[in-house]
C-alpha positions in Angstrom: 0.0 0.0 0.0 1.2 3.5 -0.7 0.2 7.2 -0.8 -1.4 7.8 2.6 -4.3 10.0 1.9 -5.6 12.5 4.4 -9.2 13.6 4.3 -11.5 16.5 4.0 -14.9 15.8 5.5 -18.0 17.8 5.2 -21.4 17.6 6.8 -24.8 19.2 5.9 -26.0 20.5 9.2 -29.5 20.7 10.4 -30.8 21.8 13.8 -30.8 18.2 15.0 -28.2 17.4 17.6 -27.6 14.1 15.8 -26.6 15.6 12.5 -24.3 13.3 10.6 -20.6 13.9 10.9 -17.7 12.3 8.9 -14.4 12.0 10.8 -11.1 10.1 10.6 -10.8 10.1 6.8 -7.8 8.3 5.5 -6.8 6.3 2.4 -4.2 4.2 0.8 -3.6 3.0 -2.8 -2.8 -0.6 -3.6 0.2 -0.6 -6.0 -0.9 -3.8 -7.7 -4.6 -3.1 -8.3 -4.4 0.7 -8.2 -7.6 0.8 -6.1 -7.7 3.5 -3.5 -9.4 2.6 -0.2 -10.9 5.7 1.5 -11.9 5.0 5.1 -14.0 7.1 7.4 -16.2 7.1 10.5 -19.8 8.3 10.4 -21.3 9.5 13.7 -24.7 11.1 14.5 -27.5 9.9 12.3 -27.3 7.7 9.3 -26.5 9.7 6.2 -26.2 9.8 2.4 -22.5 9.9 1.7 -21.0 11.3 -1.4 -17.3 11.4 -2.6 -17.1 14.8 -4.2 -13.5 15.4 -5.1 -9.9 14.3 -4.8 -7.1 16.8 -4.2 -3.6 15.9 -5.4 -0.9 18.0 -3.7 -3.7 20.5 -2.8 -5.1 20.8 -6.3 -8.5 19.4 -7.2 -8.5 16.8 -10.0 -12.1 17.6 -10.6 -15.3 15.7 -9.6 -15.6 14.3 -13.2 -12.4 12.4 -12.5 -13.8 10.8 -9.3 -16.6 8.7 -10.5 -15.4 5.1 -10.5 -16.4 4.5 -6.9 -18.1 1.7 -5.0 -18.7 0.9 -1.4 -20.2 3.0 1.3 -20.9 5.9 -1.0 -23.6 7.4 -3.2 -26.3 5.9 -1.1 -27.6 5.8 2.5 -24.8 4.7 4.9 -25.4 3.5 8.5 -23.6 5.3 11.2 -20.5 3.6 12.5 -16.8 3.3 12.1 -14.6 1.7 9.4 -16.8 2.7 6.5 -14.9 2.2 3.2 -15.1 3.8 -0.3 -13.1 2.1 -3.1 -12.0 4.5 -5.9 -10.4 3.3 -9.2 -8.2 6.2 -10.4 -6.9 4.0 -13.3 -10.4 4.0 -14.8 -11.1 7.7 -14.2 -7.6 9.0 -15.2 -6.0 6.2 -17.3 -2.2 6.1 -17.4 -1.9 8.4 -14.4 -0.6 7.1 -11.0 -1.3 9.1 -7.9 1.9 10.6 -6.3 2.2 13.1 -3.5 -0.3 14.2 -0.9 -3.9 13.2 -1.7 -7.0 14.3 0.1 -10.6 13.1 -0.3 -13.6 15.4 0.0 -16.5 13.5 1.6 -19.9 14.9 2.3 -22.6 13.5 4.7 -26.1 14.5 3.8 -29.0 14.1 6.3 -31.4 11.5 5.0 -34.2 14.1 4.9 -32.1 16.6 3.0 -30.4 14.6 0.2 -28.1 15.8 -2.6 -29.0 17.7 -5.7 -28.7 14.7 -8.1 -30.6 11.4 -7.8 -30.0 8.6 -10.3 -32.2 5.5 -10.7 -30.5 2.5 -12.4 -33.2 0.9 -14.5 -31.4 -2.4 -14.6 -32.8 -4.7 -11.8 -35.8 -5.7 -9.9 -34.6 -4.6 -6.4 -35.6 -1.0 -6.6 -34.2 -0.2 -3.1 -30.7 -0.8 -4.4 -31.2 1.0 -7.7 -31.0 4.6 -6.4 -27.7 6.5 -6.1 -27.0 10.1 -5.0 -24.5 12.7 -6.3 -23.6 16.2 -5.2 -23.2 17.4 -8.8 -23.8 16.3 -12.4 -20.0 16.2 -12.8 -19.9 13.3 -10.2 -22.1 11.0 -12.3 -20.2 7.9 -13.3 -19.1 6.7 -16.7 -18.5 10.1 -18.2 -21.7 11.7 -16.9 -24.7 12.7 -18.9 -22.9 12.7 -22.3 -22.8 8.9 -22.0 -25.8 7.4 -23.9 -26.5 5.1 -20.9 -28.3 8.1 -19.3 -30.7 8.2 -22.2 -31.2 4.4 -22.1 -31.1 2.7 -18.8 -30.4 5.3 -16.1 -32.8 8.1 -15.1 -31.2 11.2 -13.5 -33.3 13.7 -11.5 -32.3 17.1 -10.3 -33.4 18.7 -7.0 -35.3 21.9 -7.6 -34.8 24.7 -5.0 -38.4 25.7 -4.9 -39.2 25.8 -1.2 -41.1 29.0 -0.2 -39.8 31.0 -3.3 -42.4 33.5 -4.5 -42.2 33.8 -8.2 -44.2 35.1 -11.2 -45.7 32.4 -13.3 -47.0 33.0 -16.8 -46.3 35.5 -19.6 -44.3 38.7 -18.9 -47.0 41.1 -19.9 -50.8 41.2 -20.5 -50.5 44.1 -22.9 -47.5 43.1 -25.1 -48.3 40.1 -27.4 -44.7 39.6 -28.3 -44.0 38.2 -24.8 -46.7 35.5 -25.1 -46.0 33.9 -28.4 -49.6 34.3 -29.5 -52.5 36.4 -28.3 -54.4 33.4 -27.0 -51.8 33.1 -24.2 -53.4 36.0 -22.4 -56.3 33.6 -21.7 -54.0 30.7 -20.9 -51.0 32.1 -19.1 -51.4 35.6 -17.8 -48.9 36.5 -15.0 -49.7 35.5 -11.4 -47.6 34.8 -8.3 -47.0 31.3 -7.0 -45.3 29.7 -4.1 -44.3 26.1 -3.8 -43.8 25.0 -0.2 -41.3 22.2 -0.9 -38.3 21.3 -3.0 -38.9 18.4 -5.5 -36.9 16.4 -8.0 -37.5 16.5 -11.8 -36.0 14.5 -14.6 -32.9 16.0 -16.2 -34.1 14.5 -19.5 -37.6 13.6 -20.7 -38.3 9.9 -20.6 -36.9 8.1 -23.7 -37.8 4.9 -25.6 -34.7 3.4 -23.8 -36.0 4.3 -20.3 -39.4 2.8 -21.1 -37.8 -0.3 -22.6 -35.5 -0.8 -19.6 -38.5 -0.6 -17.2 -41.2 -2.4 -19.1 -39.2 -4.8 -21.2 -40.2 -3.3 -24.5 -42.0 -0.4 -26.2 -45.4 -0.6 -27.9 -44.1 1.1 -31.1 -40.5 1.6 -32.2 -38.9 5.0 -32.3 -39.4 6.6 -35.8 -35.9 7.9 -35.6 -34.6 4.4 -35.2 -32.9 5.3 -31.9 -34.1 4.5 -28.4 -32.3 7.6 -27.2 -35.1 9.9 -28.3 -38.0 10.9 -26.1 -40.9 8.4 -26.2 -43.9 9.7 -28.1 -46.7 8.8 -25.6 -49.7 9.1 -28.0 -48.1 7.1 -30.8 -47.4 4.4 -28.2 -50.8 4.3 -26.7 -49.5 6.1 -23.5 -51.7 9.1 -23.2 -52.3 10.8 -19.8 -55.0 8.4 -18.9 -52.8 5.4 -19.5 -49.8 6.9 -17.8 -51.7 7.4 -14.6 -54.4 4.8 -15.1 -58.1 5.3 -15.9 -59.9 7.5 -13.4 -56.8 8.1 -11.2 -58.5 11.3 -10.2 -55.9 14.1 -9.9 -56.1 16.2 -7.8 -58.8 14.6 -5.7 -56.8 11.4 -5.1 -53.4 13.2 -5.1 -50.6 11.0 -6.4 -52.5 7.8 -6.2 -52.5 5.8 -9.4 -55.1 3.4 -10.8 -54.2 -0.2 -11.0 -53.6 -0.2 -14.8 -51.2 2.8 -14.8 -47.9 2.6 -16.7 -46.4 4.7 -13.9 -46.9 1.9 -11.4 -44.2 0.0 -13.3 -41.9 3.1 -13.1 -42.4 3.4 -9.4 -41.7 -0.3 -8.9 -38.5 -0.1 -10.9 -37.2 3.2 -9.4 -38.3 2.8 -5.8 -39.8 6.3 -5.5 -43.2 8.0 -6.0 -42.6 9.4 -9.5 -45.4 11.1 -11.3 -46.0 13.9 -13.8 -45.1 17.4 -12.5 -47.8 19.9 -11.8 -48.1 22.8 -14.2 -46.4 25.1 -11.7 -43.6 22.7 -10.9 -42.9 22.3 -14.6 -42.7 26.0 -15.3 -40.6 26.7 -12.2 -38.1 24.1 -13.2 -38.1 25.2 -16.9 -37.4 28.9 -16.0 -34.6 28.0 -13.5 -34.8 31.5 -11.9 -35.0 33.4 -15.2 -37.6 35.7 -16.7 -36.7 35.4 -20.4 -38.8 33.6 -22.9 -36.7 30.5 -22.7 -35.0 29.2 -19.6 -32.1 27.5 -21.4 -28.5 28.7 -21.4 -29.0 31.0 -18.4 -32.2 32.5 -20.0 -32.6 33.8 -23.5 -35.2 35.4 -25.8 -33.5 33.8 -28.8 -34.2 30.3 -30.2 -31.2 30.1 -32.5 -30.9 28.9 -36.1 -30.4 25.6 -37.9 -26.7 26.3 -37.9 -26.7 27.1 -34.2 -29.8 25.9 -32.5 -30.7 26.9 -28.9 -33.9 24.9 -28.7 -35.3 22.2 -31.0 -38.3 23.6 -33.0 -39.4 23.8 -36.6 -37.2 26.9 -37.1 -34.0 25.2 -35.9 -34.5 21.8 -37.6 -34.5 21.0 -41.3 -37.8 19.7 -42.6 -36.6 16.1 -42.7 -35.8 16.0 -39.0 -39.1 17.5 -37.7 -40.9 14.2 -37.9 -39.4 13.0 -34.6 -37.7 14.4 -31.4 -34.0 14.7 -31.0 -32.0 12.8 -28.3 -32.0 15.0 -25.2 -28.9 16.6 -23.9 -27.4 17.7 -27.3 -28.1 21.4 -26.6 -27.2 23.5 -23.6 -29.3 23.0 -20.4 -30.8 25.7 -18.2 -29.2 27.1 -15.1 -30.3 24.0 -13.0 -28.8 21.5 -15.5 -32.1 20.4 -17.0 -32.3 19.8 -20.7 -34.9 20.2 -23.4 -37.8 21.7 -21.4 -38.1 24.3 -24.1 -38.7 22.6 -27.4 -38.1 19.0 -28.6 -41.2 17.3 -27.2 -44.5 18.5 -25.5 -44.7 17.2 -21.9 -47.8 16.2 -20.0 -48.4 17.9 -16.6 -50.9 16.7 -14.0 -53.2 19.7 -14.1 -56.6 19.9 -15.7 -56.7 22.7 -18.3 -59.3 25.4 -18.1 -59.9 28.8 -16.8 -59.2 32.1 -18.6 -58.1 35.5 -17.6 -57.1 38.8 -19.3 -55.4 40.7 -16.4 -53.3 40.0 -13.4 -56.3 40.8 -11.1 -58.5 38.0 -12.5 -58.9 35.1 -10.0 -58.0 32.4 -12.5 -57.9 29.8 -9.7 -61.5 30.5 -8.7 -62.4 26.9 -9.6 -59.1 25.4 -8.5 -59.0 22.4 -6.2 -58.6 23.5 -2.5 -56.6 26.6 -3.6 -54.8 28.4 -0.8 -53.6 32.0 -1.1 -51.3 34.4 0.7 -50.9 38.1 0.4 -47.2 39.1 -0.1 -46.3 42.7 -0.6 -49.9 43.5 -1.5 -50.0 40.7 -4.2 -52.1 37.5 -4.1 -49.8 34.5 -4.1 -51.2 31.0 -5.0 -49.7 28.3 -2.8 -48.9 24.9 -4.3 -51.5 25.2 -7.1 -52.7 21.9 -8.5 -55.0 23.2 -11.2 -58.7 23.0 -11.8 -61.2 20.5 -10.6 -64.0 20.7 -13.1 -66.8 18.2 -12.8 -69.6 19.8 -14.8 -70.4 19.6 -18.5 -69.6 16.9 -21.0 -65.8 17.1 -21.2 -64.7 19.8 -18.8 -62.5 17.5 -16.8 -60.7 15.8 -19.7 -58.2 18.3 -20.9 -54.8 18.2 -19.4 -51.9 20.7 -19.6 -49.0 20.0 -21.9 -45.9 22.2 -22.0 -42.7 22.9 -23.9 -43.5 22.8 -27.6 -42.0 20.2 -30.0 -39.9 19.7 -33.0 -42.9 20.2 -35.2 -44.1 23.4 -33.6 -42.9 27.0 -33.8 -40.6 28.6 -31.2 -43.7 30.4 -29.7 -44.9 27.0 -28.5 -41.6 26.4 -26.7 -41.8 29.4 -24.4 -41.5 28.7 -20.7 -44.9 30.3 -20.2 -46.7 28.6 -23.1 -49.6 26.4 -21.9 -51.4 24.1 -24.3 -53.7 21.0 -23.8 -54.7 17.6 -25.0 -57.6 15.5 -23.8 -56.4 13.0 -21.2 -57.6 10.1 -23.4 -56.5 11.5 -26.7 -55.3 8.5 -28.8 -55.0 9.8 -32.4 -51.4 9.8 -33.7 -50.3 13.3 -34.4 -47.2 15.5 -35.0 -47.3 17.3 -31.7 -45.2 14.7 -30.0 -46.6 14.5 -26.5 -44.0 13.1 -24.2 -43.3 13.3 -20.4 -40.6 13.7 -17.8 -40.9 12.5 -14.2 -41.1 14.4 -11.0 -41.2 13.3 -7.3 -41.1 14.7 -3.8 -37.8 14.9 -1.9 -37.8 11.4 -0.3 -37.0 10.8 3.4 -34.8 7.7 3.6 
């Protein structure tokens, strides 16, 4: 053994006296195998433990070079002494041997306050062992999100810092049509203030043919692009809203409960978490990533790009022969929270029923909303955790569901972060709007 490695330990502190603490970090490298054994003690509560970086002679080698790790890491670890992480530097940095002083940065996260990135490996039946945690996208193994495996058999979700943030949802103006994409948006997305009372996780990518195949063992209809890396077209695969959540699942009355015939039951079983579609408000908050521009991508922008330099996928940035199917997610730049393709590429189902109109900020658009709570903040009405309408009168008033984000076959105006559109929950006629979906879930307590 060689290269004694001292440690840098970090803990995420809460008010609890039993907050997890990492101590006595040390390591050594086996000269034959090249494996580095990083040992530590964990006191206080059980914790999610992440290995975030390695410092060689005081210089970070970068989280993306510290991903080939196994052992008591990237998952919940029981408190105690002698916990071990095995790191393979010869895989992460081929041809390079460690020399000099090496330190490992380890973070202990309380089990009710987990890291920013959660990854479900869709490759086994024991869902409790399929979930892994990382402090950054750079720490994801096997080259990170650029590896096709993340579009095929691993589903990565990003924690969204939404708790108690008051923000303005909807278009920027009720008097300037250019901010809305089309005049009808004044009846569908006029500005109003919203507060979500909890963080949540949302998929970094929309669900692909590969994800669905890994969970369900196949897909009803093959991808028209010929690649499982593209977002799955729900309608063309008989997976409309009603089939995703099951017939008569009853959002919002029954909350996140699913009917017995729901596709998403298989997703929950495979991933070990209560995944569902996001609400309309959750979708837009994640898409904006703290910005107010038309598109949340690339730190916020009002520009959708060109065919030579696309910023989003829409019918203005794709040649006509490529508008017939979505593109693999992750090829363009993400938004500020590392989420890809919320603007453009594929329309995405949301939980909310679609109805209600307004033409000014003073209209009570949520008058028919389900159990809607409000607060007054700085003289403005703030809607708390909106879950959309509950309409139970008329022939079809409870069938339309919100879809968001635009698609490759639509104009850039449909891809605005504020743009709201709809399809009937049981819509089953193949079309070119490419309704897809991405998953969301509450922050789990492990």
